N, C-alpha and C positions, 0 to 999 in steps of 0.2 A: 770410446767410452772410457772414462776414468774409473778404475776399480779402487775402492776405498774400504776401510773397516765398516763404514756405514751401509755399504751396498753389496758386499761380497756374498752374503748369505743368499740374497735374492738371486744373484747371478749363478750361484752354485746350484740352487734348485732349478733354475732355467736350464743349466747344463744337463743335470740329471734327467730332466724331462725332454731333452733334445731340442730346446728352443734357441740355443746360442749358435751364432755363425762360427766358423772355424777360427777366425782372427780373435774374436772375443773369448772363445774357449781357451785358446793358447795364452792370452793375456791373463785370464783367470788362473790357469795352471801355474804360471810364473809367480803371480801374486801369492798363491797358497804356498809355494815352495820358499818364498822369502819370509814367510811367517811360520816359523817352526812350531809356535804354540798351537797351531791348528792341527798338527799331526801331518801325516803324509797325504799326498793327493789320493793315493789308493785307498787310504782309510776313509777319506771324506766322500769319495764317490763309490765306495764299495756297495755291496748288496744291501738294499733296504727291505725291510719286511713289507709285504703287501698288506695294507690295511683294508678291512671291509667295514662298511658302515653297518652299525647295528640296526636291525629293523625293529621299529617300535610300533606296536599296534595299540590303538586306543579305541576301545569299544563303547565309550560313553559320550560320543560326540554330541548327542542330543542335549546333554546337560550343559554344554557350553553355549548353546544358542540363547539369544535374548528371548525372554519370555514374551509370548504373544499378548498384545493388548486387546481385550475384548471390548468392542464398541457397544455403547449403550445410550439410547435416547439422544442421538446426535452428538455424543461425545466419543471421540476416537483418538487415535495416535497423533493425528495432525492438529488437534485443538485442545487436548486436555490441559495443557499448560496454561493456555489463556483462560480456560474455565476455572482453574484453581486460583489464578490471580484475581479474577473477577469475584470469586467467593470471598477471598481475604479482603478485598477492597469494598465489599458490601454492595456489589453491583448486580447481583443475581436475584431473580424473582424466586418465590418459594418453590415453584415447580422446577426451576433450574437447579436450585440447591438440592432438591430431592433427586434429580438426575445425577448430580455429582456424587451424592451419597451412594446411590446405586452403583455408579461406575467404580467407586472406591471399593465397594463390597465385592465386585466382580474382578477387580484388579488390585489385590492387596499390596503388591510391590509398589504401586504408584502412590501409596500412602506416604512413603518416604519423601517423595517430591512434594506432596500436598502439605506436609507438616513443616517443610524447610523454612518458609517465611515466619511461621510461628516460633520455631526454634531460634531463628536469628534475632527476633525482636523480644524474646523472653528474658534476655539477660544472659543466657548461656553463652551466646556468641561473644559477649563482652568479657566473659570470664576466661576466655582462651588467652593464654599468654604466648605470644610469638617471640622468637629471639630477635634482638635488635639487629638491624642491618649494619654490617661492617662498613666503615667509611674508607 
């Protein structure tokens, strides 16, 4: 293996961790001695502090979970998007519209998804200015 400025640090760590064979270890030692700017071999492989990972406890794991979707009158997590689209396209019966309204009242966060098509077509989306793509 050729030892270069680009790979000597990795090999040095491998040496310290005891993963180098004797021949590569000797070549690495010679390389270090030829480069006085690194300091001495002894300085480089000297004692390293033993680091311990800090243990972090997070006791609010429940707050990270996706909110549960409460099913209502045949509308659930698997089909609410289709029902929202059908609402905006005017394809729902009055009873289906009432079911969507009830679903939205039980699942307030789903309202953001429900109003997205309205937001996109209301002109707000057109007012967004995106940076020009560099050629």
